[in-house]
TITORTI-696420 format. One record per residue (C-alpha): residue number from 1; y, x, z. Coordinates in nm, 3 decimals, padded with zeros to 5 digits. Layout:
# residues N
NUM; Y; X; Z
...
END
This chain:
# residues 710
1; 00.566; -00.720; -03.214
2; 00.536; -00.388; -03.029
3; 00.585; -00.198; -03.355
4; 00.902; -00.395; -03.428
5; 01.032; -00.328; -03.076
6; 00.956; 00.043; -03.109
7; 01.133; 00.058; -03.444
8; 01.444; -00.114; -03.303
9; 01.454; 00.114; -02.997
10; 01.406; 00.423; -03.215
11; 01.675; 00.334; -03.468
12; 01.920; 00.189; -03.212
13; 01.846; 00.460; -02.961
14; 02.209; 00.517; -02.858
15; 02.252; 00.153; -02.757
16; 01.916; 00.145; -02.575
17; 01.986; 00.460; -02.374
18; 02.338; 00.340; -02.285
19; 02.199; 00.006; -02.161
20; 01.941; 00.179; -01.942
21; 02.199; 00.422; -01.803
22; 02.428; 00.127; -01.730
23; 02.147; -00.047; -01.542
24; 02.082; 00.279; -01.355
25; 02.447; 00.313; -01.249
26; 02.472; -00.054; -01.148
27; 02.156; -00.022; -00.938
28; 02.306; 00.271; -00.748
29; 02.646; 00.108; -00.711
30; 02.544; -00.244; -00.610
31; 02.183; -00.218; -00.496
32; 02.279; -00.158; -00.134
33; 02.552; -00.421; -00.128
34; 02.320; -00.693; -00.262
35; 02.026; -00.591; -00.048
36; 01.871; -00.862; 00.171
37; 01.728; -00.821; 00.521
38; 01.370; -00.701; 00.554
39; 01.119; -00.882; 00.769
40; 01.046; -00.676; 01.079
41; 00.738; -00.868; 01.189
42; 00.482; -01.094; 01.032
43; 00.426; -01.432; 01.195
44; 00.100; -01.607; 01.116
45; 00.115; -01.984; 01.117
46; -00.176; -02.186; 01.257
47; -00.284; -01.910; 01.496
48; -00.312; -01.919; 01.874
49; -00.061; -01.638; 01.920
50; 00.193; -01.816; 01.698
51; 00.154; -02.133; 01.905
52; 00.225; -01.925; 02.216
53; 00.527; -01.773; 02.042
54; 00.660; -02.120; 01.954
55; 00.623; -02.234; 02.315
56; 00.813; -01.929; 02.437
57; 01.088; -01.999; 02.186
58; 01.124; -02.355; 02.313
59; 01.068; -02.319; 02.689
60; 01.134; -01.949; 02.765
61; 01.407; -01.843; 02.519
62; 01.468; -01.524; 02.716
63; 01.106; -01.419; 02.649
64; 01.122; -01.515; 02.280
65; 01.142; -01.184; 02.099
66; 00.975; -00.847; 02.066
67; 00.810; -00.689; 02.368
68; 00.890; -00.338; 02.490
69; 00.871; -00.139; 02.811
70; 01.084; 00.124; 02.982
71; 00.863; 00.359; 03.181
72; 00.968; 00.585; 03.468
73; 00.773; 00.865; 03.635
74; 00.802; 00.892; 04.016
75; 01.056; 00.620; 04.102
76; 01.074; 00.733; 04.463
77; 01.353; 00.960; 04.340
78; 01.686; 00.817; 04.229
79; 01.582; 00.450; 04.252
80; 01.948; 00.336; 04.276
81; 02.027; 00.524; 03.954
82; 01.728; 00.359; 03.783
83; 01.840; 00.012; 03.894
84; 02.192; 00.083; 03.768
85; 02.050; 00.198; 03.435
86; 01.845; -00.122; 03.397
87; 02.154; -00.329; 03.471
88; 02.328; -00.154; 03.180
89; 02.026; -00.213; 02.957
90; 02.044; -00.587; 03.027
91; 02.395; -00.591; 02.876
92; 02.298; -00.410; 02.554
93; 02.340; -00.623; 02.245
94; 01.999; -00.737; 02.127
95; 01.831; -00.731; 02.471
96; 01.718; -01.083; 02.562
97; 01.572; -01.006; 02.905
98; 01.494; -00.722; 03.144
99; 01.217; -00.826; 03.382
100; 01.189; -00.697; 03.741
101; 01.059; -00.344; 03.769
102; 00.689; -00.306; 03.854
103; 00.583; -00.003; 04.058
104; 00.230; 00.136; 04.068
105; 00.055; 00.229; 04.390
106; 00.212; 00.538; 04.541
107; 00.524; 00.492; 04.329
108; 00.405; 00.740; 04.067
109; 00.485; 00.514; 03.771
110; 00.720; 00.220; 03.725
111; 00.757; -00.015; 03.431
112; 01.045; -00.244; 03.338
113; 00.929; -00.490; 03.068
114; 01.207; -00.590; 02.832
115; 01.240; -00.834; 02.543
116; 01.454; -00.755; 02.240
117; 01.591; -01.040; 02.033
118; 01.416; -01.120; 01.707
119; 01.508; -01.312; 01.397
120; 01.766; -01.284; 01.120
121; 02.069; -01.075; 01.201
122; 01.907; -00.868; 01.475
123; 01.885; -00.490; 01.463
124; 01.616; -00.380; 01.713
125; 01.630; -00.017; 01.601
126; 02.000; -00.003; 01.686
127; 01.927; -00.170; 02.020
128; 01.649; 00.077; 02.091
129; 01.874; 00.374; 02.012
130; 02.144; 00.249; 02.250
131; 01.886; 00.197; 02.527
132; 01.764; 00.552; 02.479
133; 02.116; 00.693; 02.485
134; 02.192; 00.515; 02.813
135; 01.897; 00.697; 02.972
136; 02.046; 01.042; 02.907
137; 02.214; 01.071; 03.253
138; 01.881; 00.994; 03.422
139; 01.709; 01.271; 03.229
140; 01.978; 01.514; 03.345
141; 01.896; 01.416; 03.705
142; 01.529; 01.499; 03.649
143; 01.396; 01.146; 03.601
144; 01.139; 01.117; 03.325
145; 01.210; 00.809; 03.115
146; 00.984; 00.703; 02.830
147; 00.980; 00.399; 02.605
148; 00.695; 00.180; 02.477
149; 00.717; -00.069; 02.193
150; 00.734; -00.075; 01.814
151; 01.110; -00.027; 01.798
152; 01.094; 00.293; 02.002
153; 00.844; 00.452; 01.763
154; 00.940; 00.797; 01.640
155; 00.867; 00.959; 01.306
156; 00.933; 00.816; 00.965
157; 00.853; 00.813; 00.599
158; 00.791; 01.150; 00.439
159; 01.001; 01.244; 00.139
160; 00.706; 01.147; -00.081
161; 00.926; 01.065; -00.378
162; 01.056; 01.422; -00.392
163; 00.714; 01.573; -00.324
164; 00.557; 01.354; -00.590
165; 00.817; 01.437; -00.853
166; 00.793; 01.812; -00.786
167; 00.414; 01.792; -00.812
168; 00.444; 01.588; -01.131
169; 00.676; 01.850; -01.285
170; 00.421; 02.124; -01.220
171; 00.127; 01.919; -01.351
172; 00.317; 01.809; -01.662
173; 00.430; 02.164; -01.737
174; 00.067; 02.275; -01.728
175; -00.048; 01.976; -01.934
176; 00.227; 01.990; -02.199
177; 00.336; 02.353; -02.187
178; 00.688; 02.238; -02.274
179; 00.991; 02.170; -02.056
180; 01.120; 01.897; -02.288
181; 00.785; 01.717; -02.308
182; 00.760; 01.738; -01.929
183; 01.112; 01.607; -01.875
184; 01.070; 01.279; -02.066
185; 00.815; 01.117; -01.828
186; 01.009; 01.245; -01.524
187; 01.340; 01.108; -01.649
188; 01.184; 00.774; -01.745
189; 01.021; 00.738; -01.403
190; 01.337; 00.829; -01.209
191; 01.554; 00.577; -01.395
192; 01.289; 00.309; -01.355
193; 01.231; 00.365; -00.984
194; 01.602; 00.357; -00.894
195; 01.636; 00.021; -01.070
196; 01.313; -00.101; -00.908
197; 01.427; -00.017; -00.555
198; 01.751; -00.208; -00.610
199; 01.544; -00.502; -00.733
200; 01.317; -00.494; -00.428
201; 01.622; -00.500; -00.201
202; 01.769; -00.797; -00.385
203; 01.434; -00.980; -00.365
204; 01.459; -00.968; 00.015
205; 01.734; -01.231; -00.013
206; 01.483; -01.480; -00.152
207; 01.137; -01.372; -00.033
208; 01.006; -01.253; 00.301
209; 00.983; -00.878; 00.242
210; 00.838; -00.626; 00.491
211; 01.048; -00.323; 00.574
212; 00.795; -00.084; 00.417
213; 00.805; -00.260; 00.077
214; 01.060; -00.016; -00.079
215; 00.841; 00.284; 00.008
216; 00.530; 00.122; -00.139
217; 00.722; 00.015; -00.451
218; 00.857; 00.370; -00.490
219; 00.509; 00.516; -00.452
220; 00.363; 00.288; -00.717
221; 00.667; 00.302; -00.946
222; 00.673; 00.681; -00.957
223; 00.300; 00.701; -01.019
224; 00.271; 00.445; -01.299
225; 00.611; 00.535; -01.446
226; 00.511; 00.897; -01.499
227; 00.157; 00.808; -01.604
228; 00.259; 00.553; -01.868
229; 00.518; 00.786; -02.018
230; 00.263; 01.068; -02.009
231; 00.013; 00.870; -02.218
232; 00.275; 00.774; -02.477
233; 00.429; 01.123; -02.506
234; 00.083; 01.274; -02.548
235; 00.004; 01.040; -02.837
236; 00.349; 01.103; -02.988
237; 00.292; 01.480; -02.994
238; -00.048; 01.437; -03.156
239; 00.091; 01.204; -03.421
240; 00.395; 01.426; -03.485
241; 00.179; 01.731; -03.551
242; -00.028; 01.527; -03.795
243; 00.244; 01.330; -03.978
244; 00.555; 01.552; -03.946
245; 00.766; 01.237; -03.911
246; 00.921; 01.149; -03.571
247; 00.957; 00.781; -03.654
248; 00.599; 00.752; -03.776
249; 00.485; 00.934; -03.460
250; 00.684; 00.699; -03.236
251; 00.543; 00.390; -03.407
252; 00.188; 00.522; -03.383
253; 00.230; 00.616; -03.018
254; 00.367; 00.272; -02.935
255; 00.110; 00.076; -03.134
256; -00.178; 00.269; -02.973
257; -00.094; 00.412; -02.630
258; 00.198; 00.172; -02.596
259; -00.035; -00.126; -02.632
260; -00.267; 00.023; -02.371
261; 00.031; 00.076; -02.139
262; 00.134; -00.289; -02.166
263; -00.216; -00.413; -02.094
264; -00.272; -00.158; -01.816
265; 00.053; -00.262; -01.652
266; -00.055; -00.624; -01.673
267; -00.383; -00.547; -01.495
268; -00.196; -00.364; -01.217
269; 00.033; -00.666; -01.178
270; -00.267; -00.899; -01.155
271; -00.409; -00.685; -00.877
272; -00.081; -00.664; -00.685
273; 00.009; -01.031; -00.726
274; -00.338; -01.112; -00.597
275; -00.190; -01.049; -00.251
276; -00.020; -01.388; -00.285
277; -00.367; -01.541; -00.246
278; -00.377; -01.412; 00.112
279; -00.142; -01.696; 00.204
280; 00.072; -01.471; 00.425
281; 00.444; -01.526; 00.372
282; 00.551; -01.177; 00.478
283; 00.342; -01.031; 00.192
284; 00.518; -01.231; -00.078
285; 00.810; -00.992; -00.112
286; 00.572; -00.695; -00.111
287; 00.353; -00.842; -00.386
288; 00.645; -00.942; -00.609
289; 00.846; -00.625; -00.533
290; 00.565; -00.384; -00.620
291; 00.486; -00.587; -00.932
292; 00.853; -00.562; -01.029
293; 00.828; -00.183; -01.007
294; 00.534; -00.195; -01.250
295; 00.719; -00.429; -01.489
296; 01.020; -00.196; -01.498
297; 00.793; 00.107; -01.549
298; 00.624; -00.062; -01.846
299; 00.956; -00.179; -01.990
300; 01.102; 00.171; -01.965
301; 00.793; 00.317; -02.132
302; 00.812; 00.085; -02.435
303; 01.192; 00.080; -02.481
304; 01.369; 00.375; -02.317
305; 01.102; 00.629; -02.405
306; 01.098; 00.553; -02.783
307; 01.476; 00.583; -02.781
308; 01.465; 00.923; -02.606
309; 01.191; 01.039; -02.844
310; 01.431; 00.952; -03.125
311; 01.681; 01.201; -02.984
312; 01.416; 01.466; -02.916
313; 01.237; 01.448; -03.251
314; 01.076; 01.781; -03.346
315; 01.218; 01.959; -03.040
316; 00.950; 01.799; -02.820
317; 00.760; 02.131; -02.807
318; 01.056; 02.360; -02.751
319; 01.122; 02.551; -02.428
320; 00.754; 02.633; -02.404
321; 00.598; 02.753; -02.082
322; 00.319; 03.006; -02.136
323; 00.140; 03.067; -02.462
324; -00.104; 02.821; -02.604
325; -00.296; 02.904; -02.920
326; -00.437; 02.620; -03.127
327; -00.815; 02.611; -03.122
328; -01.053; 02.468; -03.378
329; -01.351; 02.500; -03.146
330; -01.517; 02.209; -02.970
331; -01.316; 02.117; -02.662
332; -01.433; 02.136; -02.300
333; -01.445; 01.760; -02.252
334; -01.638; 01.713; -02.576
335; -01.894; 01.968; -02.458
336; -01.912; 01.797; -02.120
337; -01.972; 01.460; -02.285
338; -02.259; 01.608; -02.487
339; -02.406; 01.755; -02.166
340; -02.394; 01.415; -01.999
341; -02.549; 01.251; -02.305
342; -02.844; 01.488; -02.291
343; -02.927; 01.386; -01.931
344; -02.759; 01.047; -01.881
345; -03.012; 00.902; -01.636
346; -03.014; 01.202; -01.404
347; -02.636; 01.244; -01.406
348; -02.570; 00.872; -01.355
349; -02.813; 00.865; -01.061
350; -02.644; 01.166; -00.904
351; -02.297; 01.011; -00.947
352; -02.397; 00.674; -00.801
353; -02.575; 00.848; -00.511
354; -02.263; 01.044; -00.418
355; -02.048; 00.732; -00.422
356; -02.294; 00.530; -00.216
357; -02.334; 00.804; 00.046
358; -01.956; 00.847; 00.080
359; -01.914; 00.468; 00.103
360; -02.175; 00.416; 00.378
361; -01.929; 00.447; 00.671
362; -01.754; 00.139; 00.531
363; -02.032; -00.071; 00.684
364; -01.882; 00.011; 01.025
365; -01.527; -00.090; 00.926
366; -01.340; -00.253; 01.216
367; -01.001; -00.403; 01.146
368; -00.742; -00.388; 01.419
369; -00.412; -00.236; 01.521
370; -00.392; 00.117; 01.657
371; -00.200; 00.143; 01.984
372; 00.045; 00.408; 02.100
373; -00.234; 00.640; 02.215
374; -00.266; 00.730; 01.846
375; 00.098; 00.834; 01.815
376; 00.181; 01.204; 01.811
377; 00.150; 01.348; 02.162
378; 00.512; 01.462; 02.172
379; 00.650; 01.113; 02.100
380; 00.800; 00.893; 02.370
381; 00.563; 00.607; 02.288
382; 00.256; 00.826; 02.344
383; 00.398; 00.962; 02.670
384; 00.479; 00.608; 02.784
385; 00.123; 00.500; 02.703
386; -00.024; 00.782; 02.912
387; 00.206; 00.707; 03.208
388; 00.125; 00.333; 03.204
389; -00.249; 00.398; 03.171
390; -00.233; 00.644; 03.462
391; -00.037; 00.412; 03.688
392; -00.166; 00.066; 03.597
393; -00.472; 00.115; 03.377
394; -00.503; 00.125; 02.995
395; -00.489; -00.254; 02.961
396; -00.132; -00.260; 03.094
397; -00.025; -00.110; 02.761
398; -00.109; -00.439; 02.591
399; -00.050; -00.730; 02.831
400; -00.174; -01.069; 02.714
401; 00.056; -01.364; 02.774
402; -00.097; -01.685; 02.903
403; 00.139; -01.957; 02.782
404; 00.072; -02.306; 02.920
405; 00.228; -02.640; 02.826
406; 00.260; -02.827; 03.158
407; 00.475; -03.114; 03.034
408; 00.204; -03.378; 03.081
409; 00.091; -03.524; 03.412
410; -00.215; -03.362; 03.565
411; -00.164; -03.027; 03.402
412; -00.089; -02.848; 03.730
413; -00.449; -02.887; 03.846
414; -00.576; -02.741; 03.522
415; -00.337; -02.444; 03.547
416; -00.459; -02.352; 03.895
417; -00.820; -02.374; 03.782
418; -00.743; -02.165; 03.473
419; -00.583; -01.880; 03.667
420; -00.885; -01.863; 03.899
421; -01.123; -01.862; 03.602
422; -00.928; -01.588; 03.427
423; -00.924; -01.365; 03.735
424; -01.301; -01.393; 03.773
425; -01.372; -01.314; 03.405
426; -01.546; -00.977; 03.347
427; -01.313; -00.734; 03.169
428; -00.996; -00.876; 03.327
429; -00.814; -00.634; 03.559
430; -00.550; -00.875; 03.689
431; -00.364; -01.199; 03.623
432; -00.017; -01.261; 03.760
433; 00.084; -01.583; 03.930
434; 00.211; -01.840; 03.679
435; 00.587; -01.857; 03.638
436; 00.729; -02.201; 03.543
437; 01.038; -02.258; 03.335
438; 01.337; -02.438; 03.497
439; 01.242; -02.771; 03.341
440; 00.885; -02.748; 03.467
441; 00.747; -02.817; 03.120
442; 00.576; -02.481; 03.070
443; 00.449; -02.181; 03.259
444; 00.356; -01.824; 03.170
445; 00.133; -01.563; 03.330
446; 00.044; -01.208; 03.233
447; -00.319; -01.098; 03.197
448; -00.411; -00.729; 03.204
449; -00.743; -00.626; 03.053
450; -00.945; -00.333; 03.183
451; -00.950; -00.174; 02.838
452; -00.673; -00.059; 02.602
453; -00.513; -00.276; 02.333
454; -00.704; -00.118; 02.042
455; -01.045; -00.119; 02.210
456; -01.319; -00.340; 02.067
457; -01.388; -00.465; 02.420
458; -01.033; -00.605; 02.441
459; -01.080; -00.792; 02.113
460; -01.408; -00.936; 02.239
461; -01.239; -01.037; 02.564
462; -00.961; -01.226; 02.386
463; -01.214; -01.414; 02.173
464; -01.420; -01.492; 02.484
465; -01.115; -01.623; 02.667
466; -01.012; -01.844; 02.376
467; -01.357; -01.974; 02.288
468; -01.515; -02.010; 02.632
469; -01.299; -01.952; 02.941
470; -00.985; -02.148; 02.851
471; -01.168; -02.454; 02.707
472; -01.398; -02.473; 03.011
473; -01.115; -02.436; 03.266
474; -00.889; -02.693; 03.098
475; -01.160; -02.948; 03.016
476; -01.068; -03.294; 03.141
477; -00.703; -03.199; 03.193
478; -00.387; -03.239; 02.987
479; -00.314; -02.866; 03.000
480; -00.263; -02.688; 02.666
481; -00.294; -02.309; 02.679
482; -00.232; -02.040; 02.417
483; -00.276; -01.663; 02.436
484; 00.011; -01.457; 02.297
485; 00.175; -01.116; 02.305
486; 00.144; -00.817; 02.073
487; -00.223; -00.754; 02.152
488; -00.327; -01.114; 02.087
489; -00.108; -01.127; 01.775
490; -00.269; -00.811; 01.637
491; -00.615; -00.959; 01.692
492; -00.512; -01.280; 01.513
493; -00.368; -01.075; 01.228
494; -00.696; -00.885; 01.187
495; -00.899; -01.206; 01.196
496; -00.684; -01.376; 00.933
497; -00.681; -01.073; 00.701
498; -01.057; -01.026; 00.741
499; -01.128; -01.390; 00.660
500; -00.907; -01.401; 00.349
501; -00.982; -01.054; 00.210
502; -01.302; -01.161; 00.025
503; -01.106; -01.439; -00.150
504; -00.841; -01.193; -00.263
505; -01.095; -00.935; -00.382
506; -01.307; -01.196; -00.560
507; -01.013; -01.346; -00.747
508; -00.887; -01.005; -00.864
509; -01.237; -00.904; -00.979
510; -01.288; -01.222; -01.182
511; -00.946; -01.203; -01.348
512; -00.986; -00.833; -01.427
513; -01.330; -00.892; -01.577
514; -01.196; -01.169; -01.800
515; -00.900; -00.959; -01.914
516; -01.117; -00.660; -02.004
517; -01.368; -00.882; -02.183
518; -01.083; -01.033; -02.380
519; -00.951; -00.692; -02.487
520; -01.269; -00.492; -02.550
521; -01.482; -00.780; -02.688
522; -01.770; -00.686; -02.461
523; -01.956; -00.822; -02.159
524; -02.108; -00.500; -02.025
525; -01.798; -00.277; -02.052
526; -01.584; -00.494; -01.818
527; -01.881; -00.558; -01.589
528; -01.942; -00.184; -01.552
529; -01.570; -00.125; -01.500
530; -01.547; -00.379; -01.219
531; -01.861; -00.252; -01.043
532; -01.767; 00.116; -01.068
533; -01.410; 00.051; -00.955
534; -01.553; -00.131; -00.654
535; -01.771; 00.171; -00.579
536; -01.477; 00.412; -00.592
537; -01.275; 00.189; -00.358
538; -01.575; 00.154; -00.124
539; -01.599; 00.533; -00.115
540; -01.231; 00.551; -00.016
541; -01.298; 00.296; 00.259
542; -01.585; 00.516; 00.376
543; -01.360; 00.822; 00.399
544; -01.089; 00.647; 00.603
545; -01.348; 00.494; 00.839
546; -01.510; 00.833; 00.898
547; -01.172; 01.001; 00.952
548; -00.960; 00.744; 01.133
549; -01.219; 00.520; 01.303
550; -01.488; 00.776; 01.386
551; -01.246; 01.067; 01.428
552; -01.415; 01.311; 01.188
553; -01.157; 01.576; 01.101
554; -00.897; 01.394; 01.307
555; -00.773; 01.719; 01.462
556; -00.683; 01.850; 01.119
557; -00.477; 01.541; 01.034
558; -00.340; 01.498; 01.385
559; -00.499; 01.156; 01.448
560; -00.742; 01.018; 01.705
561; -01.016; 00.760; 01.662
562; -00.912; 00.397; 01.647
563; -00.943; 00.083; 01.436
564; -00.837; 00.060; 01.074
565; -00.501; -00.112; 01.035
566; -00.583; -00.463; 00.914
567; -00.349; -00.456; 00.613
568; -00.475; -00.122; 00.479
569; -00.798; -00.238; 00.304
570; -00.603; -00.514; 00.130
571; -00.323; -00.281; 00.020
572; -00.569; -00.008; -00.075
573; -00.768; -00.245; -00.293
574; -00.463; -00.393; -00.463
575; -00.316; -00.054; -00.556
576; -00.633; 00.141; -00.635
577; -00.806; -00.131; -00.831
578; -00.499; -00.172; -01.048
579; -00.469; 00.202; -01.109
580; -00.844; 00.233; -01.173
581; -00.815; -00.033; -01.438
582; -00.531; 00.173; -01.589
583; -00.761; 00.469; -01.637
584; -01.041; 00.243; -01.759
585; -00.817; 00.088; -02.022
586; -00.697; 00.424; -02.154
587; -01.046; 00.576; -02.162
588; -01.228; 00.278; -02.311
589; -00.950; 00.207; -02.563
590; -00.987; 00.568; -02.683
591; -01.364; 00.529; -02.710
592; -01.334; 00.192; -02.883
593; -01.085; 00.334; -03.132
594; -01.339; 00.598; -03.237
595; -01.627; 00.349; -03.232
596; -01.448; 00.107; -03.463
597; -01.392; 00.393; -03.707
598; -01.741; 00.550; -03.697
599; -01.980; 00.290; -03.557
600; -02.154; 00.576; -03.369
601; -02.155; 00.504; -02.993
602; -02.249; 00.856; -02.881
603; -01.992; 01.020; -03.105
604; -01.727; 00.768; -02.998
605; -01.789; 00.841; -02.628
606; -01.762; 01.217; -02.684
607; -01.449; 01.188; -02.899
608; -01.290; 00.929; -02.670
609; -01.348; 01.145; -02.364
610; -01.214; 01.450; -02.546
611; -00.893; 01.268; -02.642
612; -00.822; 01.102; -02.307
613; -00.987; 01.299; -02.023
614; -00.722; 01.571; -02.012
615; -00.432; 01.329; -01.989
616; -00.618; 01.104; -01.740
617; -00.689; 01.407; -01.522
618; -00.322; 01.507; -01.530
619; -00.216; 01.151; -01.446
620; -00.463; 01.135; -01.158
621; -00.345; 01.469; -01.020
622; 00.009; 01.336; -01.008
623; -00.110; 01.027; -00.820
624; -00.312; 01.236; -00.575
625; -00.007; 01.451; -00.493
626; 00.219; 01.146; -00.452
627; -00.025; 00.962; -00.228
628; -00.139; 01.276; -00.046
629; 00.218; 01.349; 00.061
630; 00.196; 01.051; 00.297
631; -00.072; 01.233; 00.497
632; 00.194; 01.468; 00.639
633; 00.377; 01.171; 00.793
634; 00.397; 01.133; 01.171
635; 00.293; 00.769; 01.143
636; -00.081; 00.701; 01.163
637; -00.074; 00.402; 00.927
638; 00.098; 00.609; 00.658
639; -00.153; 00.889; 00.697
640; -00.428; 00.629; 00.661
641; -00.300; 00.464; 00.344
642; -00.202; 00.800; 00.192
643; -00.546; 00.955; 00.244
644; -00.723; 00.643; 00.124
645; -00.521; 00.622; -00.196
646; -00.548; 00.994; -00.272
647; -00.926; 00.997; -00.221
648; -00.977; 00.680; -00.425
649; -00.778; 00.810; -00.724
650; -00.949; 01.150; -00.709
651; -01.295; 00.991; -00.702
652; -01.209; 00.746; -00.977
653; -01.069; 01.009; -01.213
654; -01.355; 01.253; -01.155
655; -01.688; 01.093; -01.067
656; -01.626; 00.755; -01.228
657; -01.432; 00.837; -01.545
658; -01.592; 01.166; -01.651
659; -01.944; 01.122; -01.512
660; -02.047; 00.760; -01.469
661; -01.865; 00.609; -01.767
662; -02.005; 00.847; -02.033
663; -02.352; 00.845; -01.871
664; -02.382; 00.466; -01.853
665; -02.235; 00.419; -02.200
666; -02.493; 00.659; -02.338
667; -02.773; 00.472; -02.162
668; -02.657; 00.135; -02.294
669; -02.584; 00.251; -02.648
670; -02.466; -00.023; -02.881
671; -02.529; -00.278; -02.607
672; -02.194; -00.163; -02.463
673; -02.023; -00.373; -02.727
674; -02.245; -00.680; -02.706
675; -02.066; -01.014; -02.698
676; -02.229; -01.353; -02.765
677; -02.120; -01.491; -03.101
678; -02.006; -01.821; -02.957
679; -01.788; -01.636; -02.704
680; -01.650; -01.407; -02.975
681; -01.531; -01.712; -03.166
682; -01.367; -01.869; -02.858
683; -01.185; -01.565; -02.721
684; -00.844; -01.482; -02.873
685; -00.817; -01.137; -03.025
686; -00.600; -00.870; -02.865
687; -00.583; -00.526; -03.023
688; -00.522; -00.260; -02.757
689; -00.643; 00.036; -02.963
690; -00.377; -00.020; -03.230
691; -00.368; 00.148; -03.568
692; -00.248; 00.471; -03.718
693; 00.096; 00.436; -03.880
694; 00.178; 00.597; -04.217
695; 00.507; 00.670; -04.390
696; 00.463; 00.378; -04.628
697; 00.445; 00.140; -04.331
698; 00.809; 00.207; -04.244
699; 01.081; -00.038; -04.332
700; 01.393; 00.118; -04.487
701; 01.673; 00.178; -04.238
702; 02.004; 00.027; -04.341
703; 02.247; 00.119; -04.069
704; 02.134; 00.467; -03.978
705; 01.915; 00.720; -04.159
706; 01.609; 00.842; -03.974
707; 01.676; 01.184; -03.823
708; 01.482; 01.424; -03.607
709; 01.742; 01.479; -03.344
710; 02.065; 01.341; -03.210
END
């Protein structure tokens, strides 16, 4: 089937290229117009904070939205101007409520809590910009005004797409030594990613899609798009030099590397779609959107690329960069494989030891949500955090809402008892008097902890309040109480992610094992692949814990110690495990191809590593540059995910692929390919390695003679 598709795309290359260019133009022209609205926040059903949110929506509509704060330094000056400014803020479109200003002792700091409207059709960033602009006259009068809240965050996405493509061009030029050979993967990836981004935008009309989904899809699409084309072009060049027939070379490349690309893309999709098992609606668009980027990358690699190779033909090696003399000597990777095979036990032990040591910090992993104290020091959110902490204490940066349903008789007594119990709880700095709604069916109060929003002590306090204090104070009454607000919501988010993460990881591991067993007809090869991929991801977890949670090297990256964003381990696993399986498929398929031909396991490992290690290393370098570019972002979460991905890919392509895989395969020998006979009979056969194509395998072309160029 793949050979037939490659033949059609090669011989009808003009039509194929025109169709792809048409899709590219349509994506640019209509992608923005058909784009749906992104989800700006993730609501978690069946959580305490969501119940509080629902009560606010019903009984306190003016408090139903996103929390923010306007912070003033030294309000003893120009108080009338500040009051006039807040009156203007209350009239800004998108502002649901401006609460009375709160002044710290001595008047050094004042805070005006505000609520911005949420839901479909709202534009909090636009609202935040207008609020900031209105404060300009105050700044001219010497009043320091800062802003706290997600929508006032400064900094943005780095131009990682450009950085990644530039890095890929350099790596590919070194790997291929030819401008034309370099340009094919770049062109394929660019066309694919533009179409993918339009598709992700359109998906937002039907699925809940987070606002960072396009960036993640672009990151993955560029990486796999270039990598898949790189593998196919490499095989094409090898086949062309051997057969001197462009069509034969295209068919061989597609029936060998092309098969591996299709299967590798499928494994990445399995990993990404595994996020659907988390049961979180706001991840659905992300899972499907990133998978769409992979589908388009694979489709471009097996249709557009053969067509472009048809135009390129023998010119693939023209416009050379540098001089490269052919060598008949044993290659570097072949020599390295032989070195590993002479001391497999020692080298495998050393490799596993390094991974385990690097992964050890993972045992201290604490999921959470970093607060504004981790923002860059020159940002308004960081300055607002410092002012609030100085004037009211660190806990005032993350107030916890006490939302009570007082609609039933006898609830008033319970509310009074609850407030007293909360105020006497260790770790609580203050609790405001309850404020009823006009109908008298609900009441809200604000609790301030003694510790900051991201502190472990605050998380423990919220759990203690929910599990012990609130149930005891409301026992025997009709009062129903929920704890809400951004701090409580972040804690709920971490708890839900932490509870469901093992299910997600387990399902992806089982499916990946079954897929690899199906393809490589082996039990030990997929088992080793799953375990070693887990080790490389664990090592990446260890690095981000040491850097972002413990603060090691934080000064270099411009971050301070804090919890690991709850969604990062999930996202890191989904992306890295899929990419790791990519490299595993390409390496093992190369080894299996040689093993099927020779029956010699040691020789097959050496030859397979020699034929794939160079291209895998180049592919990994491209990924490391793409992911590493996120580390220069001003946003802590982007630094975190960028470093984690870059480290994971680097470890996987170095320690795992070129050290542990050849060492363990040497130790296991022919047992690598063991499969019970009964299972061999049951499993369907899938040939990923493909076969070498010869001139006599070609069908005669009727419409157009086979040429080597345009």
